[in-house]
Structure formats: structure tokens, C-alpha cells
Steps between C-alpha positions, in 0.01 A plus 500: 500500500642835398542769766270799482683809365461829677280765330710791632754634257847628567388856423240482776760374746733789411212751538424371851864520598524857371177584687652363822820701455309815418283464813815435704663814366186706563494397860864597552473849356321659798760355738774671298328838525457465873868430545591847360236697691689818587319571828588159635837425340681822588461480882582124486816555289617791722464277802705231331773753425510613870362847433524694830160659432146363489381547138126579458356523147179692453310457172348804330331555169535780257221514237558650161303798362271285286403286800440813712273648227297178488465508879385862488235414235377207718479732800291747301262228388464372858420852630239549229340160582504575871334835438219328299452241769476753775223683307297184458553338839411659838790628707619279775747556783837362396676271734850589609765314304797357687832508318763244569871543451504222247245675283679832494635641177849435366617856562430469874660157509819638355553753780759379745359432844632686805563170681749382244821381652824691443663185348226463246546603140184549290517431129209607280417285199294693247279303259307615192146430397596152367656402837856517373786632706615831345687685775705434818493799734689585819431822691584679823774258610793604718708216371444291189657159562734389221404135541145590413601624156731206452207261553285710261767454238421125492126548502436778244583294185179302559274807473494603135265796550716668769607840359576729797691502824456796737688593817344821627595712802744249637863482599733296277868484407705423192468123554126520470536685166727222381248234600221691315714498181540122543126462534437696184743294300320168568141623486257688276520819708534820298401766758702587809362766739720609791316822604608654829765232541842671499827300485820648635707342226250608233576205275169523319672485158570126537127439459532617137772242436227236472394667166135394556368773731253728323385707803724631780354730774745662744292768669656661815810286493752783566640477143753775415674598177764228521249222537283653224798506271569128563134413429504714186812323373295180488245657266727570204480311175626141503509488882338265745221739616412632156149344502377678813171670415411670829741672740372680814757713680264736675565661841876459500805731499567527126628829361586622152804265480270195537253642249778548248612139542143387428493722195820338372341155538185623308715579199527130410221340717186422311321282757438735794141624482434642853745711693407645840755746651247701708576645843876541442738796479505545119506847348443630146845395392447132577143491369604669170779249450234220503269699271774562248536126446129482401568724201750496218858492632845460331695175524840499652799326340496236770132423430561475128794262563293283738218483246745367233640248745149370577421474132823311424426264791158433350645428157766271656236299689289474188796382291590236754145360499502508121824303479393259773188404313700444173752281684220282642337480165818398317591243764153346474534480121841340522377232737200420283695513171539167312847370393658672201453358157686543179458828321248488215404734219216646711746684736392843381136430578585400857705820553213715375261320735733539797530883467137577576511262801794696642310823445195360684720393794652851521156663493380264775802572714448874456131483590575279803763747630263793458220311672716415806659842541217712364552841343770734630340715774694798629406845643721655232393289206437650151136604554577668835785730393549767238802692366502882512809702392718193524391410856281214619188579703266254677126570488479468879371259755131440415469195730458689834127561537447588871723747683439614863706801613263633767616655830843607375663838461373574149399836358342662191816423298429129517143560374638675188734210434212252550294689247781467246510125561127451455498712190793308347352162578172601344660566157766226496435172320413239762542131510186302582640364826642836612265798552708741701380672820144426598495626861724741685447589867651828628282575804660647813756720320548873492295543184237754392140401557402587143713568195480459125758229496326297768170517316664401177667197659179383675305533181749316286569217747126463557441443129799273480378288796157458341663402167728250682200340672313474174797341325563256783135387487527457129815292525341282771206438265737393220528817304808486268 
């Protein structure tokens, strides 16, 4: 008697196995997310590293503008519905509502309690609307333990939405700045805020060595002209801090020397969009040095030489990629080439067929090198300079869009220079990504209440701001 064959096929067995493995993986995913819970892991890891402080992590939430607008609309609808219901139903005496501490809002939960121990360090973890960690914040600490930041360095790579670290109104030293730079190197953090956190060594410039920071805020950090000059040296073309887009140096001790060092950096920097130097000791001389860079200015011999060196370096890298591709192509053809045969009468036909193949390889190598390196981009490239009477002139820095010079020692002379800048940028040919000045803040200076120059600047910048908003909305909708 023949044995009965199974009706299940091999494909069905494979499908059941894959289903089991998929269910097994799905059950293990939540366990993995719990293991990197920031509120639980950070105190545990600090205890393992023998941190002399008790680490307490408080979770907060920061909603975006769109979410707040939706909440406001829901609140309006609820108020309207409640008003309608009160008209239809008879009024009743409301019962008193008892509020528990657990049901309080997040803002009250984030306030440090008065009974907190002296050896307790509170870390605030800020989450967005989608419950993703976006910011780590420390504030009002007399001593920031270094081991805390060393532990954070091993944890932050697991949080891909973390973009900001803030240490506000605290006491730190040069070692803490070094640890912050190490955290930035291994994470996705691009914003560092150290407001009201002065450092005696003032080694803030090492934060820009990471070359990934886009926003740096150093309000009330006792920065003088020497420190400002070191920070400005990192903002020049082809330097590590070139891609910084926001720099806040408000409420410090910067004078005209520091302003001139920032102006020298703005001659070649085309990434900085927001510059805040309010509440310093800058006069008309320093402010005009910055404004002159925003208009047409002559190039020095040193700048022309550096531009040629950058262009030659670009051509050298492009040529090396071109030759590298051809070498790989030729080695691959030699390895796949059949053994040689005797020469025949069709030799000329083979040579004519081989020439277009070589031309195709050279074209491919050229296109590949251009695709990898991209076009040559330089602040003094051909479309950004012009020659007048045998001298080269740059069209000016049109990348800086927001400039805050409020509460300095500025006068009416600066207003006249600002009018020249706004008038020049109105008539100059602009690149789509660079629109020039959009907002300038000069409140708190020794300026006239009303003058023709001020009215002209407000009118022109107001139109420009509306045009910029309209263009940005058009680009977001896909306008070419």
C-alpha cells in the first residue's frame, strides 16, 4: 500500500516560516525602542558611570505652529458649541473641579521644585508633536558634570531627530565645550545654544570645527573682540565653520574691531543668513564696515590669488577623477579581452570602430567627474564679479538676509549708509537663492524718530519682504 502524500506544498511551508519570523521580529521591535528610552536610560547610564549627581530627566513637549493653529481652531469650535448648549439648556451650578498634580500641564511640570536636592541635576528632554526627541536642555546649573555629557555622547546617536542642545544660564568650563563638540560630531545636532553661559577660556570656536553646526547662539557670554575675531576666522571661505547660517552674539563686549573681523568674513562667506550683534559697543565705523560688504567692493590681490588657487584645485580634482575612471575602464577591458589573433585584412575597420568607443569612455568619465564634484562654486566666480578700469569688483554679499544692530552706539550716518545698501541691492541682479537684506533692526540707537532715509528703507524692505514671502510660497508649491 502506497503512503499518502501530503497536500501541503513547499511554497506553503516557506510562507508559514516567513510568517513566524515576521511575527517574531514584530514582537521584538517594541523591546528595542524601550531600551533607548531617554528618560530611563540616561539616569541608569549615569549611575553605572559613577556620576556624583542624581540625574533627573523631565519630559516636555514643544508643538509646532501648525499644531498650535489646529488646537486654536478646535478651541474656538468648542467655545461656540458650549455657547449654543448654554442657550438651550437651563443653567446649573457647576461643581468644583479638583486638579491633581499628575493632570497638570507640561509647562508646570517642567518647573523645578523647591524641594529638589542640591546634588540633583535636572535634564529637560523636549519632544515634538510626533513624540520624537528634538532637544536636550540644561538650565540654571551651578556645575554641569562632565560625566553627564560623556554619557550623552554614547546615547545621542540613537536619536535621529535630535537637532539642538542648549545649556542656558549655567556655569561651565572649557572641558564642557570640548564634550559638546564631541556630542555634535556623533549626532544629528546642528544647533548649539549657550546663552548666559560664559566660559573663562572662551573656546567657543572649537564648536565650529565640527563643520555641521548651522546655528550658534552665544548671548551674554562675555565675548570680546579677540574671541569674536577667532570665531570670525572660522567663517571664511573653505573653512570648517563656513556653513553656519545663524550667529547670535548679542549682549557681549564687541567693539568696532570685532565688527570689522565679521565684515572680513562676510566678504567670502555665502552661507550666513542671520547675524545678531545687538547690545554691544559698536559705532558707525564698525557698522559701516559690515554694510560696505553688502554692496559692490573691490577685490584685493590676495583674494584674486586665492580664487585662482581654489579653481586650480577644483580642476585638479576633476582631472584625477577623470583619469581614475579611464584607468578602471581600461583595466576592465584588458581583463575581458580575448587572446590575440593574427592580423587580417579587416584591421582598418576595427581601428575605426575602436575610436568612437574611446570617445564614449572619455565623455562618460567627464560627465562622472562633473556629477561627483558638481559645478565650480565660489563667491568670486565669473557671474559674481566684474571688471572696471582694469580692477575686479565683487557684486557684494547678497546672502545675508537678517541683520540686528539694535542697542549699539549708532547714529544718523549709519542710516545713510544703510539706505545706499538697500538702494544698491534693489537694482543689482540677484540670484534666486540670494535676495539680499530682508530685515534690519536698529532700535535702541541714537537715531532720529523720523527722517526721509528711514521711511525709504522701511518702505523698500517692506515690499521686499512681501515679495520674498510670495516667492517662497511659490517655490514651496513647485513654481519653477
